[in-house]
N, C-alpha and C positions, 0 to 999 in steps of 0.2 A: 950233584941232583937229578940233572936230564936222567942218570939211567937211573937213579930212582923212580922217579915216574914213569920208567918205560917197563917196570918191572909189575908183571898182574900181583893182585895179591888173592892167595888163594881164598883168605876167610871170604873177603867179599864176593868172589866170584860163584863161592860156594851155598854161601847163605841166602845169595838173593837167587839165585837159580833154585833153591829147596819152597826157599817162601814164596816167590812167585809163582812155581808150580801148586803149591800146599792151598794158595786163594784160587787159584784156575779151578782147580777141583771142587774146594768148597762151594762157590759162587757156583759154577756147574749146577749142581747137586739144588742150591736152592732156587737155582731159575727153573728144575725141572717140578720141584715139591709145591712150590710156595704160587701166592698167586695174584692178582693185581698191582700195585704200584712196589711192592717187593719182589715179586717177578720180574718188573722192568731192572728194580734197584740192582739183582743180583747180577741179572744181565748184563749189565752195564759194565758192573764191578769182573764179571767173569771177560769180558772181552779185553778189557784196559788189563788183564791182567796176564791176558794170553799174549795179548801185543806187545806186552814186555815182555815175558818169557820166549817168544818165538825170536823178539830182534836179538837174543844170545846168537845166534845163527852169524851175525856180522861179525860179532868178538874170538867165534870159531876160525873166521879166516886170516883171522891178525895176531893170535896169541899161538906159540907155538903148543905142542902134544907135551914135551917134556915140562913146559911151565906148569899146566893145569893138570895130571896125571888122570885119565880117565874121568873127565868133563866134557868132552865131545860124546862121549855111548852115553855119559848119564843123561845129557839134554836132550838126545834122540832118545832115549829109553821113556823120559818124562814129557816128551814136548814133540818131535820131531816125530816119531811113528807115530804115536795117537792121534794125530792130526796132520797126516802125511804130508809133512814138510821137513822130511830129510836133510843131513847137511849137505849130502852130494850135492843139491839140488844151489849150495853158493861156493860148496869149495872149490877152487879154479875158477871163477867166475867171477867174482865179488873185485881178485886182485885185479884182475884185465880193468877196473874203474880208475884204478892207481897209478896206471901205466902211464905216464907223461904223453907219448906217442899217439895212444888209442881212447885218451880221453876225450869226449865230445864228439869223436867220431862214428862213422857206423858200423867201427868193430867195439864201440863203447856197448857193455848190454846195460847200465843204467842211465843213460843217456838219451833225451830226445831233445828236438829244438821247441822246446814248448813257449818260448815267447814269439815264436812265429805263428803261432795257432790262432784260437778264435778262444771266444770266452765260452762256447759250448764247448769247446773241442778243449780246455780243462775241467769243464764239467764231465765230459765222456770217460775223462782220463782218470778223475776220480774215483765215477758211479763201477767201472769195470774192475774196480776191486771187490764189489762184493761180489764177483763171481766167483774170485778166486779157489774156494772151497769144493764147486763144481769140477775144474778143472782138476786140482787134487784128483778130484773121484775117477775120472775119464783118465789121465796121466796114470794110475797105478792102478783101476780095478780095467781097464783096456786093452790100451800101449802098449803097458809092459809086458801084459803074458801073449799076446801076439804078437808082438817083436821078439819077444822068444822065440814062437813058435817060425814067422816069416824073416830070412836073415836079411833079406833087401828092408825090409821096411824099421831093420835096427836102427841104419845107420841113421835114418830119417827121427826115430825118435831121440836118438843118442843128441845128435846135431839143435834140434831146435825145441825138444819137447822134455829136455832135462835139465833146465837152470830157471833161476827167479831172476826174471831180467822185463825191462819194460821197453827196449829198441826190438821191433820186429823182426830186423834184417840180421841181429847178432846169429852169430850161428859158432855152438860151441866145435874147439878143434881138438879136445883132449878124450876123444870118443874113446879111444884106444883106453878109458880108466874103465870104459863101460865095464869090462872085459873080469876087472878085477875083481878079487872076492870082497872088497869090503863094499865097491859099488853094488855089487851084486845082492850082498845078502842085505844090504838097506832095500833096494827095491824089490825084495821078497818077503822081507817083512810087511814093508807096507802095501803088495797087494795082497798077499794073504789078510793083510787086516782089513782093507777096503771090502775086501768079498763078505766080512765077516760083519762088520759095515752095515752093509747094502742085503745080509740075510737077517738082522735084527729089524731093520727097517720094516721088510718084506713079512716078517711075524707079526710086527705090530705091538700092542700094547707097553710096558712099562719100555722097553726097549729101544723102540722105537723115537719115542721121545725125546730120551734121552738123546740120540742116536742123531736127532731134527733138531734138537734145543741145540746142540755143540755146531752143526753148520750155519745156524743162526749168529751164535756166539761168534764162530769165525767170519764168521763175511761182515759182521761190525768190526772186528779188530784188524782184519785187512784192507776195511774201506777205511777206517784210521790212518790207518799207513799208507795206502794210497795218498791221502791228502797230505800228509807229513812228508812225503816225498816230491807235492808238486811243488813244496816251496823249499826244498833242498839244496836248488839250483836254481840261479839266475838265469838258465841254458839258453845263453848267449852266444855257443856257440857256431859258427857258421861252418863247420862239420869239417873244420882244419885242425892239426895238433894245436895247443895250448903252449903255453911258456908254466909253472909250476903257480909265478904271479898270480897268472891269468885265471889260471886256475880256481889258486884259493879267491879272489875276487868273485868269480862265476859262483862261488858255493858260498855257502851260509851259516852265520849263526845263530842261537837266538838266547843271547846269555843274561845272565842271569841282570837286575833283581827278581826278573816275572818268574812264577812258580807254576803256570801251566803248562810250561814246554817240557817239564818233569814226568805229564801225563801222556801229551801227542806227542814227545820226543824223546823217549825214556832211553836207557842205556847208554848216555852217550851223546844220542843223536843231537840233541839240540849244538852241537859243537860240531855240525859236517863241516865248516870250512875250516877249522882248525884241524881236526883229524885227517884234512888232504895235505895236511902242512906234516903232521907227526902220526902217519897212522898206525904205529908200534906201539902210542902210550895206549892204554889199557882205558876202558869208558871210566872207573872211578875214579884216573886221572885228571881227566880233562878240564874241570873246572879251575885244578891248582894253577895249568900249564896255560888255561886262558887269562888266568888272574894276571901271572907274570908279566905272560904277555903285553896283556894288557896296560899293564903298570908304565910297563915300560916302551911304552907307545904312544906319539902321542895322540890327540884326538883328532888328529885331521890326520894319522899318520894311512898307511895301506891297511894295517891291520884292522882298525876299525871299519873300513869299508862293507867289509862282509856281513859286518852285526844285522839284525833285525829287531824289531820292539817286542815283536811278539808273530802268532799266525795270521791277526787280519793285517796287520802290516805286510807281511812278507806277499799276504793274498793281492793285497792290493798294490802294492809295487810293482808286482806280476800284469795283474788285469792291466793298469797304467801303461804298460809298455805294448801290450797287444794293442789296446784301443790309441797310445802314437802313433803306433805302425801301419794302424789303421786310417787314420786320417790323412796319413800323408802319402799313403798309396790312390 
């Protein structure tokens, strides 16, 4: 039974990706040509669909290529390249977040001690997500070509500006991969596409409106993702390695019956704590895995300690920790 839950469904993955991508482009077109409330509605739909489609990059890091032949390439062609988020930015990086001895430490690319921050610090953390499209343009439009011309600059770009992370101290160690054909090909495509986008904006007219609209839609999508990231963990690490049990409790599930997490935590992200227990379980099987574990655990059991009732409760819990530390200080 456990083996069955660990097997990705090609039908589910391909259907979900294709439908999500179709909604992205249809909604983007609607946002460009429509006006007023319809423009806003299509823009929000496009942002949420793009957020869902981009979230598949997380699944790419956990599913073997032989389990979903061609899926990585298809995702890059449909989403990764057009929106300047090629898969190499996450592959070889996200898996480090699951290494027990590196979780919650300075070597963890996806961890910050946010529970020791401030309310304004949390607001700033979320707001910076809106700048992601500008960062992508800078990374591929400027840093990529410059790093190919100046070899000494290449190592800096590979170590510090070639990963989707939230930890500014993190440095990629697999920079040798930057010389491999798959990585260089993805970079080259994004560089040429980035310059094409800039040329369309300079040209003005409909092309410029399409590009600028897409940038705004992407900003909203990354902003929602940053908000979801804010409540993905309790952020209680003191910088030292944590046990697997402690990592689980430090992570967050937002299980059913709530439906809103399907929007702000798509592609299985609502079961983030469970994902840390079973990273090889594909997103479409996490709900069933959660049901089984919840049924076999008492209400006071450890498994339920990671559960939150929704986005609001998760944020209130984090803010309460900040205020508690501030008052004790």
